C-alpha positions as CSV (number, residue, x, y, z in Angstrom):
1,X,0.0,0.0,0.1
2,X,1.3,3.4,-0.9
3,X,1.8,6.2,1.6
4,X,-0.7,8.9,1.6
5,X,-0.1,12.5,3.0
6,X,-2.7,15.4,3.7
7,X,-2.0,18.7,2.3
8,X,-3.7,22.0,1.9
9,X,-5.3,22.1,-1.7
10,X,-4.2,24.4,-4.2
11,X,-5.0,25.3,-7.9
12,X,-2.7,22.5,-9.0
13,X,-5.1,20.0,-7.5
14,X,-8.2,21.4,-9.2
15,X,-8.6,19.0,-12.1
16,X,-8.0,15.8,-9.8
17,X,-10.6,17.1,-7.4
18,X,-13.0,17.7,-10.3
19,X,-12.4,14.1,-11.4
20,X,-13.3,12.9,-7.9
21,X,-16.3,15.2,-7.9
22,X,-17.6,13.8,-11.1
23,X,-18.0,10.4,-9.6
24,X,-20.2,11.5,-6.9
25,X,-24.0,10.7,-7.1
26,X,-25.3,13.5,-4.7
27,X,-23.3,16.5,-5.4
28,X,-21.4,17.7,-8.3
29,X,-19.3,20.9,-7.9
30,X,-18.1,22.3,-11.3
31,X,-14.6,23.0,-12.4
32,X,-15.5,26.8,-12.1
33,X,-17.0,26.3,-8.6
34,X,-14.0,24.4,-7.1
35,X,-11.6,26.9,-8.7
36,X,-13.6,29.8,-7.1
37,X,-13.6,28.1,-3.7
38,X,-9.6,27.6,-3.9
39,X,-9.2,31.2,-4.7
40,X,-11.7,32.2,-2.0
41,X,-10.0,33.1,1.4
42,X,-12.8,31.7,3.4
43,X,-13.1,28.2,1.9
44,X,-10.5,25.6,2.7
45,X,-9.7,22.2,0.9
46,X,-7.6,19.4,2.2
47,X,-6.3,16.6,-0.2
48,X,-5.1,13.1,0.4
49,X,-2.3,12.6,-2.1
50,X,-0.5,9.4,-2.8
51,X,3.3,10.1,-2.2
52,X,4.7,8.1,-4.9
53,X,2.3,9.1,-7.7
54,X,1.3,12.6,-6.4
55,X,-2.3,11.6,-7.1
56,X,-5.3,13.0,-5.2
57,X,-7.3,10.2,-3.9
58,X,-9.6,12.1,-1.6
59,X,-10.5,15.6,-0.4
60,X,-12.3,17.5,2.0
61,X,-13.5,21.1,2.0
62,X,-15.0,23.6,4.3
63,X,-16.1,27.2,4.4
64,X,-15.8,29.6,7.2
65,X,-18.8,31.9,7.6
66,X,-18.9,34.8,9.9
67,X,-22.1,36.2,11.0
């Protein structure tokens, strides 16, 4: 089994996040939506990346909302 590391997502991960998103049944974020989120200072994504292949195998995102 290959080692996996968790890193803060950036624009270089966008296409791989979108590819995962397209496999989901309940929610599909568009490329532009994910890109906007990655550029937005209040939305954070973490990616799980295989160390050998540098492939995104999972991700999680959250948005900080201030009232």
